[in-house]
MDAnalysis code that builds the backbone (N, CA, C; Angstrom):
import MDAnalysis as mda
import numpy as np

u = mda.Universe.empty(465, n_residues=155, atom_resindex=np.repeat(np.arange(155), 3), trajectory=True)
u.add_TopologyAttr("name", ["N", "CA", "C"] * 155)
u.add_TopologyAttr("resid", np.arange(1, 156))
u.add_TopologyAttr("resname", ["MET", "LEU", "LEU", "SER", "THR", "HIS", "PRO", "VAL", "GLU", "TYR", "ARG", "TYR", "ASN", "LYS", "PHE", "ASN", "GLY", "TRP", "PHE", "ALA", "VAL", "ILE", "SER", "LEU", "ALA", "ALA", "ILE", "ILE", "GLY", "VAL", "ALA", "VAL", "PRO", "TYR", "ILE", "ILE", "SER", "ASN", "ALA", "LYS", "ALA", "GLY", "ASP", "ASN", "GLY", "ILE", "ALA", "LEU", "ALA", "ILE", "LEU", "THR", "ALA", "ALA", "GLY", "ILE", "ALA", "ALA", "LEU", "ILE", "LEU", "VAL", "PHE", "VAL", "ILE", "LYS", "LYS", "TYR", "PHE", "ILE", "PRO", "ALA", "LEU", "ARG", "GLY", "ASP", "ILE", "ALA", "LEU", "GLU", "ILE", "THR", "THR", "LYS", "GLY", "ILE", "THR", "SER", "TYR", "LEU", "HIS", "ASN", "ILE", "SER", "ILE", "SER", "TRP", "ARG", "ASP", "VAL", "ASP", "ASN", "ILE", "GLU", "VAL", "ASN", "GLY", "GLY", "ARG", "MET", "ALA", "ASP", "VAL", "LEU", "TYR", "ILE", "TYR", "PHE", "LYS", "GLN", "GLU", "THR", "ASP", "HIS", "GLY", "ASP", "TYR", "VAL", "ARG", "ILE", "PRO", "LEU", "GLN", "TRP", "ILE", "THR", "GLY", "ASN", "ASP", "ASP", "ASP", "ILE", "TYR", "GLU", "THR", "ALA", "LYS", "ALA", "PHE", "TRP", "LYS", "HIS", "LYS", "PRO", "GLN"])
u.atoms.positions = np.array([
    [87.627, 193.384, 197.850],
    [88.803, 192.725, 197.281],
    [88.999, 193.185, 195.855],
    [90.143, 193.745, 195.533],
    [90.450, 194.180, 194.157],
    [90.900, 192.944, 193.399],
    [90.161, 192.630, 192.343],
    [90.395, 191.415, 191.607],
    [91.394, 191.673, 190.474],
    [92.421, 190.891, 190.409],
    [93.381, 190.973, 189.312],
    [92.828, 190.317, 188.064],
    [93.278, 190.798, 186.938],
    [92.915, 190.124, 185.668],
    [93.967, 189.107, 185.245],
    [95.049, 189.048, 186.022],
    [96.094, 188.101, 185.738],
    [95.754, 186.761, 186.321],
    [96.154, 185.675, 185.620],
    [95.890, 184.363, 186.209],
    [96.569, 184.157, 187.537],
    [95.957, 183.398, 188.380],
    [96.522, 183.046, 189.659],
    [96.889, 181.552, 189.571],
    [98.148, 181.245, 189.811],
    [98.608, 179.888, 189.665],
    [99.074, 179.325, 191.024],
    [98.679, 178.108, 191.234],
    [99.082, 177.365, 192.437],
    [99.853, 176.128, 192.005],
    [100.935, 175.882, 192.580],
    [101.804, 174.715, 192.192],
    [101.499, 173.484, 193.019],
    [101.955, 172.383, 192.568],
    [101.846, 171.114, 193.312],
    [102.568, 171.258, 194.645],
    [102.061, 170.607, 195.659],
    [102.590, 170.711, 197.002],
    [103.750, 169.691, 197.188],
    [105.007, 170.210, 197.234],
    [106.166, 169.301, 197.397],
    [106.159, 168.644, 198.719],
    [105.822, 169.361, 199.792],
    [105.822, 168.751, 201.141],
    [104.949, 167.509, 201.162],
    [103.695, 167.621, 200.724],
    [102.795, 166.509, 200.777],
    [103.211, 165.402, 199.841],
    [103.854, 165.750, 198.729],
    [104.386, 164.776, 197.819],
    [105.485, 163.951, 198.487],
    [106.415, 164.647, 199.158],
    [107.496, 163.954, 199.876],
    [106.924, 163.118, 200.989],
    [105.987, 163.675, 201.716],
    [105.381, 162.960, 202.877],
    [104.714, 161.641, 202.385],
    [103.982, 161.727, 201.293],
    [103.282, 160.528, 200.797],
    [104.324, 159.450, 200.328],
    [105.310, 159.926, 199.596],
    [106.337, 158.952, 199.061],
    [107.087, 158.318, 200.233],
    [107.524, 159.081, 201.180],
    [108.264, 158.509, 202.324],
    [107.400, 157.602, 203.146],
    [106.178, 157.996, 203.363],
    [105.245, 157.150, 204.184],
    [105.001, 155.797, 203.504],
    [104.698, 155.839, 202.209],
    [104.422, 154.583, 201.517],
    [105.669, 153.742, 201.405],
    [106.822, 154.383, 201.145],
    [108.088, 153.606, 201.082],
    [108.367, 152.954, 202.411],
    [108.087, 153.658, 203.525],
    [108.327, 153.104, 204.855],
    [107.435, 151.887, 205.109],
    [106.199, 152.001, 204.704],
    [105.258, 150.860, 204.879],
    [105.802, 149.639, 204.125],
    [106.256, 149.858, 202.888],
    [106.812, 148.745, 202.120],
    [108.070, 148.234, 202.771],
    [108.920, 149.142, 203.227],
    [110.206, 148.746, 203.875],
    [109.984, 147.973, 205.142],
    [108.956, 148.286, 205.902],
    [108.664, 147.549, 207.116],
    [108.050, 146.180, 206.807],
    [107.305, 146.105, 205.737],
    [106.623, 144.875, 205.393],
    [107.585, 143.799, 204.859],
    [108.626, 144.194, 204.144],
    [109.535, 143.241, 203.535],
    [110.143, 142.238, 204.523],
    [110.738, 142.701, 205.624],
    [111.303, 141.707, 206.580],
    [110.260, 140.723, 207.139],
    [109.035, 141.249, 207.336],
    [107.963, 140.360, 207.817],
    [107.565, 139.330, 206.778],
    [107.559, 139.721, 205.538],
    [107.249, 138.730, 204.458],
    [108.330, 137.653, 204.430],
    [109.576, 138.087, 204.487],
    [110.728, 137.131, 204.422],
    [110.715, 136.224, 205.640],
    [110.585, 136.785, 206.838],
    [110.608, 135.897, 208.039],
    [109.399, 134.923, 208.077],
    [108.245, 135.389, 207.680],
    [107.077, 134.509, 207.667],
    [107.191, 133.421, 206.624],
    [107.767, 133.788, 205.480],
    [107.958, 132.800, 204.388],
    [108.996, 131.722, 204.801],
    [110.066, 132.173, 205.468],
    [111.125, 131.234, 205.954],
    [110.582, 130.314, 207.015],
    [109.628, 130.846, 207.829],
    [109.060, 130.047, 208.938],
    [107.963, 129.129, 208.435],
    [107.675, 129.230, 207.141],
    [106.631, 128.326, 206.556],
    [105.226, 128.834, 206.751],
    [105.120, 130.050, 207.228],
    [103.782, 130.689, 207.439],
    [103.398, 131.429, 206.219],
    [103.111, 130.732, 205.141],
    [102.882, 131.357, 203.863],
    [101.564, 132.181, 203.810],
    [100.615, 131.823, 204.611],
    [99.353, 132.619, 204.628],
    [99.605, 134.031, 205.102],
    [100.330, 134.210, 206.154],
    [100.629, 135.541, 206.676],
    [101.546, 136.242, 205.714],
    [102.568, 135.559, 205.178],
    [103.466, 136.146, 204.201],
    [102.722, 136.655, 203.011],
    [101.753, 135.871, 202.536],
    [100.982, 136.245, 201.362],
    [100.109, 137.494, 201.670],
    [99.494, 137.519, 202.861],
    [98.683, 138.676, 203.260],
    [99.510, 139.948, 203.343],
    [100.698, 139.847, 203.937],
    [101.543, 141.018, 204.041],
    [102.056, 141.411, 202.655],
    [102.398, 140.452, 201.817],
    [102.870, 140.682, 200.467],
    [101.800, 141.418, 199.678],
    [100.552, 140.996, 199.868],
    [99.388, 141.678, 199.152],
    [99.303, 143.086, 199.605],
    [99.348, 143.368, 200.918],
    [99.277, 144.717, 201.441],
    [100.453, 145.568, 200.909],
    [101.629, 145.009, 200.919],
    [102.827, 145.690, 200.403],
    [102.721, 145.975, 198.913],
    [102.111, 145.077, 198.171],
    [101.909, 145.208, 196.764],
    [100.951, 146.354, 196.491],
    [99.862, 146.400, 197.260],
    [98.905, 147.533, 197.074],
    [99.603, 148.852, 197.442],
    [100.392, 148.906, 198.493],
    [101.134, 150.116, 198.863],
    [102.088, 150.492, 197.755],
    [102.750, 149.507, 197.108],
    [103.654, 149.802, 195.999],
    [102.915, 150.401, 194.807],
    [101.734, 149.861, 194.495],
    [100.934, 150.431, 193.394],
    [100.492, 151.844, 193.708],
    [100.124, 152.098, 194.912],
    [99.734, 153.456, 195.305],
    [100.964, 154.367, 195.218],
    [102.112, 153.872, 195.659],
    [103.333, 154.658, 195.593],
    [103.666, 155.036, 194.152],
    [103.567, 154.132, 193.226],
    [103.857, 154.445, 191.798],
    [102.864, 155.487, 191.313],
    [101.575, 155.344, 191.693],
    [100.593, 156.322, 191.257],
    [100.894, 157.688, 191.833],
    [101.194, 157.778, 193.086],
    [101.504, 159.078, 193.756],
    [102.745, 159.720, 193.139],
    [103.720, 158.892, 192.873],
    [104.961, 159.437, 192.264],
    [104.668, 160.043, 190.923],
    [103.946, 159.288, 190.059],
    [103.649, 159.758, 188.724],
    [102.661, 160.944, 188.684],
    [101.638, 160.865, 189.509],
    [100.564, 161.869, 189.429],
    [100.888, 163.162, 190.185],
    [101.558, 163.061, 191.335],
    [101.737, 164.232, 192.195],
    [103.201, 164.597, 192.449],
    [104.037, 163.566, 192.733],
    [105.403, 163.857, 193.155],
    [106.277, 164.425, 192.094],
    [106.325, 163.763, 190.927],
    [107.160, 164.282, 189.821],
    [106.704, 165.678, 189.393],
    [105.391, 165.948, 189.221],
    [105.008, 167.334, 188.890],
    [105.402, 168.320, 189.939],
    [105.339, 167.912, 191.236],
    [105.763, 168.819, 192.337],
    [107.227, 169.133, 192.251],
    [108.066, 168.097, 191.979],
    [109.474, 168.343, 191.826],
    [109.831, 169.261, 190.642],
    [109.032, 169.116, 189.561],
    [109.294, 169.993, 188.403],
    [108.773, 171.368, 188.606],
    [107.958, 171.603, 189.648],
    [107.400, 172.908, 189.896],
    [106.210, 173.178, 189.030],
    [105.500, 172.150, 188.562],
    [104.351, 172.311, 187.670],
    [103.186, 172.989, 188.409],
    [102.337, 173.600, 187.613],
    [101.113, 174.274, 188.068],
    [100.076, 173.169, 188.290],
    [99.438, 173.193, 189.489],
    [98.354, 172.237, 189.825],
    [96.999, 172.826, 189.545],
    [96.855, 174.159, 189.795],
    [95.565, 174.826, 189.697],
    [95.779, 176.207, 189.147],
    [95.011, 176.591, 188.158],
    [95.093, 177.921, 187.583],
    [93.673, 178.569, 187.564],
    [93.610, 179.742, 188.084],
    [92.331, 180.496, 188.139],
    [92.500, 181.711, 187.285],
    [91.563, 181.946, 186.337],
    [91.612, 183.081, 185.463],
    [90.250, 183.720, 185.391],
    [90.117, 184.805, 184.671],
    [88.828, 185.442, 184.484],
    [87.923, 184.610, 183.621],
    [88.432, 183.616, 182.901],
    [87.593, 182.773, 182.047],
    [87.124, 181.492, 182.743],
    [87.966, 181.026, 183.743],
    [87.580, 179.834, 184.408],
    [88.647, 179.276, 185.265],
    [88.534, 178.011, 185.594],
    [89.530, 177.391, 186.484],
    [89.981, 176.071, 185.847],
    [91.280, 175.836, 185.926],
    [91.915, 174.662, 185.365],
    [92.560, 173.849, 186.437],
    [92.116, 172.614, 186.597],
    [92.764, 171.658, 187.537],
    [93.638, 170.749, 186.748],
    [94.936, 170.897, 186.908],
    [95.880, 169.997, 186.242],
    [95.950, 168.676, 186.969],
    [95.403, 168.632, 188.178],
    [95.276, 167.355, 188.882],
    [94.342, 166.403, 188.108],
    [93.332, 166.994, 187.469],
    [92.341, 166.231, 186.738],
    [92.407, 166.415, 185.259],
    [93.266, 167.334, 184.808],
    [93.355, 167.727, 183.391],
    [91.994, 168.187, 182.850],
    [91.402, 169.117, 183.578],
    [90.085, 169.621, 183.233],
    [90.098, 171.192, 183.339],
    [89.490, 171.800, 182.342],
    [89.309, 173.249, 182.378],
    [87.812, 173.518, 182.424],
    [87.432, 174.367, 183.337],
    [86.003, 174.673, 183.587],
    [85.772, 176.167, 183.367],
    [84.817, 176.440, 182.497],
    [84.466, 177.836, 182.211],
    [83.511, 178.348, 183.358],
    [83.720, 179.575, 183.759],
    [82.878, 180.128, 184.820],
    [81.408, 180.157, 184.375],
    [81.148, 180.217, 183.057],
    [79.734, 180.189, 182.579],
    [79.021, 178.907, 182.972],
    [79.759, 177.824, 183.138],
    [79.164, 176.504, 183.462],
    [79.074, 176.236, 184.978],
    [79.574, 177.184, 185.788],
    [79.665, 176.922, 187.251],
    [78.415, 177.510, 187.909],
    [77.773, 176.708, 188.740],
    [76.644, 177.107, 189.523],
    [77.013, 177.555, 190.919],
    [78.024, 176.917, 191.492],
    [78.429, 177.218, 192.861],
    [79.798, 176.659, 193.128],
    [80.482, 177.305, 194.124],
    [81.784, 176.834, 194.572],
    [81.713, 176.735, 196.107],
    [82.202, 175.573, 196.605],
    [82.276, 175.412, 198.039],
    [83.578, 174.761, 198.413],
    [83.911, 174.887, 199.679],
    [85.077, 174.191, 200.205],
    [84.586, 173.427, 201.448],
    [84.965, 172.154, 201.513],
    [84.575, 171.328, 202.658],
    [85.794, 170.589, 203.127],
    [85.790, 170.324, 204.453],
    [86.941, 169.569, 205.022],
    [86.886, 168.093, 204.598],
    [88.010, 167.596, 204.143],
    [88.138, 166.202, 203.786],
    [88.832, 165.479, 204.926],
    [89.217, 164.232, 204.661],
    [89.932, 163.446, 205.697],
    [91.267, 163.992, 206.033],
    [92.029, 164.484, 205.019],
    [93.369, 164.976, 205.253],
    [93.486, 166.465, 204.965],
    [92.619, 167.004, 204.138],
    [92.699, 168.402, 203.803],
    [91.354, 168.844, 203.249],
    [91.253, 170.153, 203.068],
    [90.013, 170.668, 202.445],
    [89.905, 170.240, 201.029],
    [88.675, 170.215, 200.539],
    [88.366, 169.837, 199.148],
    [87.555, 171.006, 198.557],
    [87.933, 171.417, 197.399],
    [87.262, 172.492, 196.651],
    [86.224, 171.793, 195.704],
    [84.993, 172.157, 195.860],
    [83.937, 171.600, 195.013],
    [83.477, 172.645, 194.034],
    [83.435, 172.328, 192.745],
    [82.953, 173.179, 191.687],
    [81.679, 172.501, 191.156],
    [80.515, 173.132, 191.402],
    [79.254, 172.551, 190.990],
    [78.829, 173.165, 189.663],
    [78.370, 172.320, 188.753],
    [77.967, 172.782, 187.429],
    [76.498, 173.119, 187.384],
    [76.135, 173.979, 186.442],
    [74.733, 174.358, 186.223],
    [73.925, 173.186, 185.706],
    [74.557, 172.387, 184.884],
    [73.920, 171.187, 184.370],
    [74.970, 170.057, 184.303],
    [74.470, 168.827, 184.305],
    [75.374, 167.694, 184.325],
    [76.302, 167.727, 183.064],
    [77.565, 167.343, 183.327],
    [78.541, 167.343, 182.264],
    [79.156, 165.930, 182.164],
    [80.164, 165.770, 181.325],
    [80.865, 164.495, 181.255],
    [81.485, 164.127, 182.567],
    [81.728, 165.131, 183.423],
    [82.338, 164.943, 184.741],
    [81.314, 164.779, 185.865],
    [80.054, 164.769, 185.524],
    [78.997, 164.655, 186.539],
    [78.469, 166.039, 186.879],
    [77.939, 166.116, 188.128],
    [77.363, 167.404, 188.597],
    [78.335, 168.350, 189.180],
    [79.535, 167.817, 189.531],
    [80.562, 168.634, 190.175],
    [81.939, 168.022, 189.968],
    [82.944, 168.833, 190.196],
    [84.314, 168.381, 190.247],
    [84.848, 168.603, 191.671],
    [85.548, 167.660, 192.124],
    [86.102, 167.663, 193.520],
    [87.634, 167.809, 193.356],
    [88.195, 168.898, 193.879],
    [89.628, 169.178, 193.799],
    [90.235, 169.118, 195.239],
    [90.994, 168.018, 195.498],
    [91.614, 167.869, 196.805],
    [92.759, 168.867, 196.963],
    [92.690, 169.733, 197.918],
    [93.654, 170.817, 198.071],
    [94.988, 170.398, 198.735],
    [95.061, 169.166, 199.242],
    [96.301, 168.764, 199.868],
    [97.457, 168.615, 198.893],
    [97.139, 168.519, 197.636],
    [98.161, 168.350, 196.568],
    [98.540, 169.721, 196.008],
    [97.957, 170.801, 196.531],
    [98.170, 172.109, 195.960],
    [98.828, 172.998, 197.038],
    [99.908, 173.716, 196.613],
    [100.590, 174.617, 197.564],
    [99.759, 175.860, 197.768],
    [99.570, 176.235, 198.998],
    [98.784, 177.429, 199.268],
    [97.806, 177.206, 200.416],
    [97.332, 178.283, 200.963],
    [96.351, 178.195, 202.037],
    [94.979, 177.853, 201.431],
    [94.362, 176.797, 201.970],
    [93.085, 176.327, 201.448],
    [92.018, 177.414, 201.369],
    [91.911, 178.205, 202.431],
    [90.920, 179.282, 202.410],
    [91.235, 180.341, 201.369],
    [92.517, 180.625, 201.178],
    [92.872, 181.603, 200.139],
    [92.545, 181.107, 198.750],
    [92.814, 179.826, 198.473],
    [92.502, 179.224, 197.218],
    [90.960, 179.347, 196.939],
    [90.208, 178.966, 197.941],
    [88.725, 179.035, 197.836],
    [88.260, 180.487, 197.614],
    [88.755, 181.435, 198.421],
    [88.341, 182.810, 198.255],
    [88.711, 183.375, 196.880],
    [89.892, 183.000, 196.374],
    [90.300, 183.447, 195.052],
    [89.406, 182.873, 193.976],
    [89.112, 181.605, 194.046],
    [88.237, 180.987, 193.078],
    [86.841, 181.600, 193.092],
    [86.352, 181.801, 194.306],
    [84.989, 182.371, 194.474],
    [84.970, 183.812, 193.931],
    [86.014, 184.603, 194.182],
    [86.047, 185.999, 193.707],
    [86.100, 186.010, 192.190],
    [86.938, 185.221, 191.551],
    [86.969, 185.180, 190.108],
    [85.636, 184.760, 189.471],
    [85.001, 183.741, 190.129],
    [83.700, 183.234, 189.628],
    [82.644, 184.325, 189.763],
    [82.599, 185.034, 190.883],
    [81.554, 186.060, 191.103],
    [81.758, 187.239, 190.136],
    [82.996, 187.503, 189.793],
    [83.282, 188.656, 188.899],
    [83.581, 188.272, 187.466],
    [83.004, 187.124, 187.079],
    [83.273, 186.624, 185.718],
    [82.722, 187.610, 184.683],
    [83.330, 187.674, 183.478],
    [82.769, 188.505, 182.439],
    [81.424, 188.017, 181.983],
    [80.496, 188.897, 181.711],
    [79.145, 188.446, 181.301],
    [79.069, 188.147, 179.863],
])
């Protein structure tokens, strides 16, 4: 593999952003009529339980919109790989290749996860976990690119 010296940039995944927003909004939309009907029927316990679940979904929706959806719509960079290191804008962290001991990719619940293991413990712990579902691109290609840059880091 001929390695470029130019940074490789991956943007936030618009499709997964839309999917998450629509799914969470649908959950809230379905819950509202049940909350109203149970409250009118005097079944406040069930209404409160559904309201709590809808409230949690609403909080997650706000988080997803702020953290992933708006950056995706703006076309922001989610992950940047350079000859010096890797920057995850998902976590607002830049990692120098000098500090990296290993890179792995493992399947997560919904998508692969890129693991960056450190040579010694840092403020971020022993490793950083980058969920690739929020990043546009083929998971294997992202992993191979990161691994190639890391293996060919300047000494």
